[in-house]
Backbone as CSV, one residue per row, in Angstrom:
resi,resn,N_x,N_y,N_z,CA_x,CA_y,CA_z,C_x,C_y,C_z
1,MET,11.719,-1.998,-18.459,10.393,-2.085,-18.046,10.265,-0.696,-17.531
2,ARG,8.889,-0.635,-18.671,8.554,0.661,-17.997,7.073,0.849,-17.690
3,ALA,6.914,2.336,-16.534,5.969,2.127,-15.986,5.388,0.752,-14.629
4,PRO,6.554,0.846,-13.933,7.006,-0.135,-12.734,6.019,0.150,-12.241
5,ILE,5.122,1.946,-11.246,4.681,1.643,-10.275,3.095,0.989,-11.003
6,LYS,3.000,1.636,-12.260,1.557,1.087,-12.885,1.666,-0.693,-11.968
7,LEU,2.624,-1.531,-12.100,2.803,-2.743,-11.763,1.771,-3.334,-10.383
8,LEU,1.469,-2.698,-9.814,1.480,-2.691,-7.937,0.112,-2.991,-7.708
9,LEU,0.155,-1.782,-8.852,-1.737,-0.727,-9.422,-2.643,-1.702,-8.580
10,PHE,-3.059,-2.627,-9.317,-3.922,-3.741,-9.144,-3.745,-5.443,-8.958
11,ALA,-2.333,-5.740,-9.678,-2.313,-7.058,-9.222,-2.007,-7.258,-7.867
12,LEU,-1.593,-6.424,-7.307,-1.690,-6.460,-5.812,-2.065,-5.800,-5.179
13,ALA,-3.445,-5.287,-5.597,-4.020,-3.854,-5.540,-5.384,-5.534,-4.456
14,LYS,-5.139,-4.026,-2.597,-5.793,-4.505,-1.769,-6.114,-3.558,-1.521
15,PHE,-6.214,-2.221,-1.196,-8.378,-0.997,-1.555,-7.976,0.291,-1.681
16,ALA,-9.276,0.317,-2.996,-8.722,1.592,-3.528,-10.420,2.521,-2.834
17,ALA,-9.549,4.010,-2.738,-10.628,4.591,-1.877,-11.547,5.964,-2.762
18,PRO,-12.441,5.656,-2.989,-12.623,6.998,-4.243,-13.682,8.539,-3.195
19,ILE,-12.798,8.962,-3.312,-12.599,10.657,-3.058,-13.630,11.445,-3.671
20,ASP,-14.077,12.376,-3.217,-14.642,13.935,-3.619,-14.131,14.941,-3.206
21,ASP,-14.071,15.916,-3.582,-13.346,17.568,-2.946,-13.193,18.114,-1.930
22,ARG,-14.140,16.775,-0.756,-14.430,17.393,0.847,-12.777,16.648,0.954
23,THR,-12.507,17.222,2.104,-10.884,17.417,2.906,-11.304,16.075,4.278
24,ALA,-9.805,14.949,4.317,-10.548,14.491,5.480,-11.075,13.291,5.227
25,ALA,-11.672,13.011,3.686,-12.532,11.950,2.407,-12.336,10.825,3.995
26,GLY,-11.338,10.473,4.019,-11.062,9.328,4.745,-11.920,9.050,6.548
27,ALA,-11.224,9.791,7.158,-12.411,9.949,8.198,-13.677,9.928,7.788
28,VAL,-14.286,10.551,7.156,-15.767,10.914,6.647,-16.045,9.695,6.069
29,TYR,-15.571,9.218,5.797,-15.967,7.689,4.692,-15.990,6.559,6.125
30,THR,-15.340,6.247,6.280,-14.875,5.532,7.966,-16.025,5.912,9.220
31,LYS,-16.818,6.744,8.987,-17.014,7.232,10.002,-18.329,6.484,9.508
32,LEU,-19.095,6.671,7.925,-20.091,6.537,7.590,-20.196,4.872,7.727
33,GLN,-19.612,4.283,7.354,-18.747,2.686,7.456,-19.282,2.909,8.878
34,ASP,-18.618,3.308,10.166,-18.547,2.931,11.679,-20.001,2.919,11.623
35,ALA,-20.483,3.756,11.010,-22.635,4.092,11.583,-23.199,2.812,11.158
36,GLN,-23.052,2.597,10.079,-23.496,1.674,9.202,-23.238,-0.036,9.999
37,ASN,-22.070,-0.574,10.206,-21.870,-1.248,10.702,-22.466,-1.668,11.922
38,LEU,-22.573,-0.272,13.436,-22.939,-1.160,14.011,-24.737,-0.094,14.653
39,ALA,-25.597,0.518,13.086,-26.480,0.248,13.199,-27.051,-2.140,12.662
40,ARG,-26.009,-2.125,11.892,-26.374,-2.894,10.974,-26.111,-4.242,12.477
41,TYR,-25.230,-4.135,12.977,-23.864,-5.298,14.034,-24.574,-4.065,15.538
42,PRO,-25.413,-4.217,16.114,-24.830,-2.899,17.267,-24.180,-3.880,18.297
43,ASN,-24.908,-5.091,18.571,-24.387,-5.691,19.731,-22.614,-6.103,20.117
44,ALA,-22.754,-6.887,18.142,-21.115,-7.088,17.435,-20.153,-5.441,17.907
45,GLU,-20.776,-5.027,17.483,-20.076,-3.608,17.801,-19.364,-3.341,18.300
46,ARG,-20.444,-3.662,19.567,-20.179,-2.803,20.910,-19.014,-3.737,21.778
47,GLU,-18.728,-5.843,21.708,-18.317,-6.355,21.697,-16.843,-5.634,21.218
48,MET,-17.105,-6.064,20.072,-15.763,-5.028,19.573,-15.131,-4.520,20.293
49,THR,-15.665,-2.789,20.767,-14.995,-2.086,21.075,-14.736,-2.221,22.681
50,ILE,-15.501,-3.669,23.020,-15.175,-3.769,25.080,-13.352,-4.175,25.150
51,SER,-13.891,-5.414,23.465,-12.795,-6.370,23.766,-11.327,-6.478,23.169
52,GLN,-11.792,-5.358,22.282,-10.345,-5.050,21.680,-9.752,-3.888,22.139
53,PRO,-8.336,-3.570,21.817,-7.253,-3.039,22.717,-7.410,-1.778,21.387
54,ALA,-6.839,-0.501,22.092,-6.817,0.194,21.931,-6.629,0.459,20.023
55,SER,-6.318,1.241,19.492,-5.886,1.424,17.904,-5.036,2.786,17.928
56,PRO,-3.644,2.710,17.415,-2.011,2.684,17.892,-2.540,4.002,16.802
57,SER,-1.940,5.476,17.395,-2.401,6.693,16.714,-1.060,6.321,14.745
58,VAL,-1.635,7.043,14.253,-0.809,7.122,12.986,0.117,8.788,12.689
59,GLU,1.712,8.297,12.254,1.534,9.115,11.582,2.033,9.037,9.934
60,ARG,2.443,10.380,9.446,3.845,10.119,8.165,5.006,9.457,7.911
61,LEU,4.908,9.172,7.273,6.523,8.112,7.221,7.721,9.456,6.958
62,ARG,8.795,9.349,7.969,10.043,10.317,8.010,11.206,9.530,7.492
63,GLU,12.055,10.111,6.105,12.899,10.141,5.900,13.643,8.750,6.116
64,HIS,14.435,8.835,6.918,14.590,8.162,7.689,14.397,6.416,8.240
65,GLN,12.759,6.800,7.550,12.447,5.475,7.924,11.111,4.398,6.764
66,ILE,12.372,5.320,5.392,12.662,4.486,3.696,12.338,2.774,3.843
67,SER,14.009,2.645,3.966,14.301,1.670,4.462,13.835,0.226,5.923
68,ALA,12.595,1.090,6.212,12.716,0.397,7.789,11.006,-0.166,6.677
69,ALA,10.808,0.813,6.576,9.018,0.550,5.632,9.122,-0.264,4.985
70,ALA,10.285,-0.236,3.989,10.318,-1.053,3.018,10.356,-2.992,3.640
71,GLY,11.791,-2.740,4.322,11.562,-4.129,4.989,10.131,-4.892,6.168
72,VAL,9.623,-3.715,6.527,7.878,-4.130,6.812,7.138,-5.174,5.642
73,LEU,7.544,-4.454,4.625,6.490,-4.147,3.465,7.447,-5.340,2.741
74,ALA,8.692,-6.230,2.676,9.303,-7.014,2.089,8.181,-8.642,2.619
75,ARG,9.063,-7.969,3.809,8.288,-9.118,5.252,7.042,-9.288,5.176
76,ALA,6.006,-8.369,4.469,4.914,-8.753,4.584,4.067,-9.607,3.102
77,PHE,4.819,-9.241,2.499,4.230,-9.688,0.374,5.121,-10.542,0.553
78,GLN,6.180,-11.228,1.900,6.869,-12.221,0.890,6.311,-13.763,0.110
79,ASN,5.118,-13.938,0.966,4.448,-14.683,0.434,2.583,-15.067,-1.128
80,ASP,2.965,-13.627,-1.241,2.232,-12.713,-1.620,1.865,-13.225,-4.036
81,PRO,0.916,-13.443,-4.154,1.171,-14.498,-5.431,1.484,-14.120,-6.435
82,PRO,1.385,-12.722,-6.254,1.652,-12.066,-7.287,3.109,-11.474,-7.851
83,LEU,3.663,-11.726,-7.008,5.326,-11.614,-6.616,5.658,-13.032,-5.939
84,ALA,4.640,-13.610,-5.773,5.551,-15.205,-6.333,5.838,-15.967,-7.602
85,PHE,4.675,-15.369,-8.142,4.847,-15.565,-9.617,6.178,-14.467,-10.233
86,GLY,6.251,-13.385,-9.337,6.927,-13.024,-10.483,8.753,-13.314,-10.087
87,ILE,9.034,-13.417,-8.662,10.195,-13.493,-8.138,9.713,-15.426,-7.368
88,PRO,10.368,-16.666,-8.472,9.258,-18.171,-7.852,10.534,-18.398,-7.019
89,ASP,11.541,-18.297,-6.269,11.885,-18.567,-5.626,12.349,-18.377,-4.930
90,PRO,11.886,-19.162,-3.166,11.148,-18.125,-2.166,12.893,-17.729,-1.009
91,ALA,14.134,-17.651,-1.490,14.966,-17.369,-1.247,15.816,-15.603,-1.965
92,ALA,16.082,-16.394,-3.265,15.329,-14.281,-3.631,15.304,-14.243,-3.674
93,ARG,13.492,-13.989,-3.217,12.217,-13.399,-2.690,12.730,-12.587,-1.346
94,ALA,12.366,-13.418,-0.774,13.060,-12.800,0.586,14.663,-11.383,-0.247
95,ARG,15.654,-11.884,-0.357,16.623,-11.178,-0.640,16.121,-9.912,-1.410
96,ILE,15.841,-10.105,-2.231,15.350,-9.118,-3.167,14.158,-8.445,-2.487
97,LEU,13.137,-8.750,-2.075,12.557,-7.732,-2.423,11.932,-6.640,-0.738
98,PRO,13.222,-7.044,-0.135,13.457,-5.285,0.631,14.459,-4.081,-0.690
99,MET,15.202,-4.770,-1.283,15.336,-3.408,-2.433,14.423,-3.252,-2.820
100,PHE,13.729,-3.993,-3.040,12.276,-4.083,-4.727,11.418,-3.075,-4.351
101,MET,11.115,-3.409,-2.912,10.073,-2.134,-1.979,10.541,-0.689,-2.235
102,LYS,11.632,-1.168,-1.257,12.332,0.500,-1.141,11.828,1.604,-2.698
103,PRO,12.594,1.926,-3.513,12.078,2.565,-4.333,9.905,2.775,-4.075
104,PHE,9.232,2.203,-4.643,8.068,1.851,-3.902,8.390,3.428,-3.330
105,VAL,8.595,3.331,-1.549,8.061,3.345,-1.078,8.429,4.789,-1.164
106,THR,10.128,5.477,-1.834,10.607,6.561,-1.908,8.860,7.273,-2.621
107,PHE,8.817,6.607,-4.028,8.075,7.383,-4.590,7.027,8.363,-3.655
108,ALA,6.300,6.812,-3.194,5.280,7.656,-2.841,5.438,8.474,-1.340
109,SER,6.905,8.699,-1.018,6.776,9.939,0.181,7.390,10.703,-0.407
110,LEU,7.871,10.980,-2.263,8.072,11.658,-2.588,6.660,12.504,-3.297
111,PHE,6.297,11.773,-3.983,4.709,12.728,-4.790,3.175,11.464,-4.268
112,GLY,3.281,10.697,-2.872,2.219,10.403,-2.477,1.735,10.579,-1.128
113,GLU,1.164,9.752,-0.474,0.932,10.286,0.929,1.573,8.659,2.010
114,VAL,2.758,8.160,2.834,2.469,7.149,3.669,2.724,7.916,5.076
115,TYR,1.831,5.943,5.243,1.615,6.469,6.758,2.266,5.130,7.393
116,VAL,2.375,5.130,8.840,3.466,3.922,9.217,2.581,4.216,11.176
117,ALA,2.103,3.552,11.814,2.001,3.651,12.852,3.046,4.073,13.865
118,ALA,2.472,5.426,14.422,3.678,5.379,15.958,4.751,4.936,16.541
119,GLY,5.032,4.924,16.760,6.204,4.107,17.696,6.890,2.864,17.104
120,LYS,6.993,2.375,17.250,7.650,1.454,16.559,6.978,0.693,15.293
121,LEU,7.448,1.162,14.458,7.427,0.648,12.627,7.451,-0.778,12.536
122,GLU,5.767,-1.375,12.868,5.588,-2.529,12.445,4.236,-2.795,11.116
123,SER,3.944,-0.959,10.606,2.836,-1.301,9.534,2.742,0.021,8.813
124,VAL,3.286,-0.394,7.390,3.212,0.978,6.903,2.207,0.661,5.500
125,ALA,0.916,2.021,5.045,0.670,1.772,4.125,0.783,3.354,3.102
126,ILE,1.235,2.387,1.975,1.224,3.885,1.104,0.128,4.361,-0.004
127,TRP,0.196,5.305,0.024,-1.380,6.641,-0.791,-0.822,6.977,-2.262
128,LEU,-1.370,6.458,-3.313,-1.110,7.195,-4.483,-1.884,8.205,-5.300
129,PRO,-2.081,8.699,-5.733,-2.922,10.231,-6.902,-3.040,9.325,-7.613
130,LEU,-3.922,8.663,-7.940,-3.825,8.041,-9.531,-4.920,8.890,-10.654
131,ASP,-5.366,10.652,-10.653,-5.185,11.160,-10.748,-4.318,12.455,-11.799
132,ASN,-3.144,11.744,-10.507,-1.973,12.255,-11.258,-0.771,11.456,-11.065
133,LEU,-0.582,10.784,-11.263,-0.149,9.708,-11.147,0.751,9.400,-11.911
134,ASP,0.933,9.502,-13.739,1.791,9.921,-14.788,2.988,9.998,-14.283
135,GLU,4.022,9.543,-14.052,5.210,9.846,-13.215,6.160,9.812,-14.596
136,THR,7.056,10.826,-14.140,8.469,11.031,-15.832,9.416,10.839,-14.754
137,PRO,10.384,10.027,-16.237,11.955,9.517,-16.126,12.119,10.238,-14.995
138,GLU,11.620,11.928,-14.928,13.449,12.523,-13.745,12.445,11.787,-12.775
139,HIS,11.193,11.355,-11.869,10.348,10.522,-10.756,10.952,9.738,-10.737
140,ASP,10.592,8.984,-11.436,12.183,7.622,-11.433,12.826,7.444,-11.459
141,HIS,13.782,8.401,-11.779,14.991,8.059,-11.382,15.681,8.638,-9.976
142,GLN,14.297,10.213,-9.640,14.953,10.353,-8.145,14.688,9.748,-7.311
143,ALA,12.905,8.470,-7.880,12.795,7.535,-6.296,13.316,6.097,-6.629
144,GLY,14.414,6.474,-7.025,15.018,4.667,-7.996,14.407,3.814,-9.022
145,ILE,12.049,4.387,-8.903,11.264,3.223,-9.642,12.330,2.721,-11.012
146,ASP,13.148,3.585,-11.058,14.179,3.288,-12.836,15.385,1.835,-12.489
147,THR,15.253,1.672,-11.678,16.448,0.758,-11.534,15.366,-0.643,-10.535
148,ILE,14.378,-1.268,-10.358,13.717,-2.411,-10.379,13.396,-3.280,-11.416
149,PRO,14.289,-2.804,-12.500,14.571,-4.183,-13.616,15.799,-4.494,-12.758
150,SER,16.411,-3.990,-13.010,17.991,-4.614,-12.345,18.085,-5.696,-11.694
151,ILE,17.303,-5.259,-10.572,16.878,-5.379,-9.190,16.275,-6.589,-9.313
152,VAL,15.391,-6.609,-10.160,14.603,-8.332,-10.437,15.226,-8.876,-11.073
153,GLY,15.918,-8.946,-11.827,16.378,-9.512,-13.098,15.376,-9.217,-14.867
154,PRO,16.318,-9.946,-15.759,15.229,-9.969,-16.928,14.160,-11.462,-16.679
155,GLY,14.367,-12.021,-15.732,12.753,-13.377,-16.090,11.548,-12.388,-15.234
156,SER,11.999,-12.173,-14.011,11.201,-11.445,-13.243,10.537,-10.309,-13.461
157,SER,11.353,-9.455,-14.411,10.901,-8.428,-14.894,9.918,-8.630,-15.979
158,ALA,9.585,-9.644,-16.867,9.418,-10.000,-18.129,8.117,-11.195,-17.431
159,ARG,8.041,-11.412,-16.430,6.836,-12.244,-15.806,5.969,-10.744,-15.259
160,PHE,6.859,-9.722,-14.255,6.114,-8.578,-14.362,5.076,-8.043,-15.560
161,MET,5.799,-7.728,-16.282,5.169,-7.433,-17.375,4.412,-7.605,-17.795
162,ASN,4.307,-9.310,-17.333,3.208,-10.363,-17.797,1.481,-9.790,-17.352
163,ILE,1.864,-9.462,-15.847,1.052,-8.984,-14.821,0.439,-7.823,-15.772
164,ILE,1.767,-6.498,-15.213,0.715,-4.826,-15.865,0.660,-5.395,-17.156
165,ARG,0.494,-5.987,-18.273,-0.566,-6.207,-19.698,-1.992,-6.155,-19.015
166,PHE,-2.008,-7.597,-18.245,-3.751,-7.919,-17.704,-4.113,-7.418,-17.342
167,VAL,-2.956,-6.816,-16.294,-3.869,-5.592,-15.141,-4.394,-4.393,-15.499
168,GLU,-3.578,-4.120,-16.417,-4.178,-2.800,-17.598,-5.551,-2.091,-17.682
169,GLY,-6.591,-3.646,-18.645,-7.395,-3.176,-19.034,-8.382,-3.171,-17.173
170,PHE,-8.133,-3.606,-16.340,-9.059,-3.407,-15.547,-8.965,-2.114,-15.025
171,HIS,-8.032,-2.229,-14.927,-7.800,-0.330,-14.855,-8.814,0.373,-15.778
172,GLN,-8.353,0.644,-16.497,-9.349,1.483,-17.688,-11.185,1.060,-16.816
173,ARG,-11.136,0.155,-17.351,-12.999,-0.394,-17.026,-12.694,0.321,-15.408
174,PHE,-13.103,-0.099,-14.721,-13.159,0.195,-13.046,-12.261,0.957,-12.690
175,ALA,-11.249,1.722,-12.726,-11.335,2.438,-11.975,-10.723,4.085,-12.928
176,ALA,-10.958,4.636,-13.387,-11.635,5.411,-14.324,-11.392,6.987,-13.782
177,GLY,-11.140,6.898,-12.836,-12.148,8.138,-12.314,-11.408,8.842,-11.147
178,ARG,-11.457,9.922,-11.127,-10.283,10.670,-9.886,-10.246,9.724,-8.514
179,HIS,-9.156,9.229,-8.190,-9.620,7.952,-6.722,-8.172,8.251,-5.959
180,LEU,-8.458,7.690,-4.163,-6.758,7.960,-4.233,-6.449,5.593,-4.174
181,TYR,-5.667,5.817,-4.213,-5.000,4.972,-4.122,-4.049,3.983,-3.120
182,LEU,-5.104,2.908,-1.697,-3.821,2.377,-1.000,-3.263,1.284,-1.333
183,GLN,-1.689,1.823,-2.437,-1.183,0.387,-3.308,-0.206,-0.552,-2.879
184,TRP,0.270,-0.438,-1.268,0.599,-1.072,-0.790,0.262,-1.519,0.955
185,LEU,-0.220,-1.967,2.071,-0.118,-2.665,2.977,-0.035,-3.539,3.876
186,GLY,1.164,-3.474,4.398,1.564,-4.699,4.799,2.046,-4.419,6.611
187,VAL,1.645,-5.148,7.155,2.117,-5.582,7.872,2.340,-6.326,8.513
188,GLY,3.764,-5.678,9.925,4.541,-6.385,10.810,4.581,-7.851,10.939
189,ALA,5.236,-8.601,11.739,4.476,-9.401,13.585,4.135,-9.024,14.243
190,LEU,2.918,-9.237,15.084,2.058,-8.200,16.001,1.837,-9.392,16.775
191,THR,1.564,-9.184,18.506,1.130,-9.255,18.682,-0.563,-9.582,18.941
192,SER,-1.286,-11.142,20.039,-2.549,-11.580,18.956,-3.238,-9.735,19.562
193,GLY,-4.577,-10.192,19.034,-5.210,-8.761,19.264,-4.897,-7.470,18.749
194,SER,-3.732,-7.766,17.879,-2.953,-5.807,17.274,-3.970,-5.445,16.427
195,ARG,-4.545,-3.978,16.881,-4.831,-3.494,15.566,-4.320,-2.682,14.104
196,VAL,-2.895,-2.658,14.592,-2.801,-1.904,13.854,-2.835,-1.950,12.144
197,GLY,-2.828,-3.268,11.782,-2.698,-3.004,10.050,-4.728,-2.205,10.223
198,LYS,-5.776,-2.439,10.703,-7.180,-1.368,10.363,-6.957,0.059,10.675
199,ARG,-5.765,0.094,11.748,-5.694,1.734,12.026,-5.415,1.929,10.225
200,ASN,-4.073,1.689,10.462,-3.515,2.520,9.059,-4.338,1.917,7.076
201,ASP,-5.467,0.812,7.785,-5.734,0.773,6.000,-7.082,1.674,6.455
202,HIS,-6.863,3.116,5.747,-8.090,4.414,5.544,-8.316,4.618,7.394
203,SER,-8.260,4.055,8.271,-9.040,4.315,9.608,-8.048,5.261,10.216
204,GLY,-8.924,6.565,10.134,-8.517,7.531,10.992,-7.456,8.048,10.131
205,ILE,-7.083,8.030,9.009,-5.322,8.764,7.598,-6.595,9.490,7.427
206,ALA,-6.707,10.667,6.488,-7.815,12.048,6.074,-6.347,11.796,5.000
207,ALA,-7.749,10.668,3.984,-7.417,10.674,2.195,-7.925,12.033,1.897
208,ARG,-6.902,12.763,1.564,-6.242,14.332,0.706,-7.053,13.881,-1.230
């Protein structure tokens, strides 16, 4: 199963962030978006600012956190439709997904950017630079991407390949330009009112 990275580039797409040559493009985008929302909904925005808890700080993933981050993503995507299609049995999916997610986290930590909420690891955001994503066999092997077919088994590999073939045309048509890609965004079990997911979803992150 070649090009497993592309498996989730669109089928499991959650966010694509255009960038230009400025640094901290994510922060620029967020400030602009916040200003626009405030102009459109001034009262609601002020109420949210008052009622919502403070956003947690965000930091880069450390190497010793890779397995834990894979676990967060596995739990967050347990019932995601494309993954449920690829691995239909819920019990098998719960067993396989932590192993399935770990190569993606490892690959991004080596060749992209992975952010987590500071403190307790309960939110993970994986960013990939799609203008420089032609992974080599050496990179795949280094991150363990080449182990994914054996992790999921031949039946699931075939189903995931069907997804890849289906979505590749959309990639070329709608995302051919230079951009960062939020490949995975997963949030674990949180208390009511938490803003961890929002903080990791581009807000406050410098999308370089």
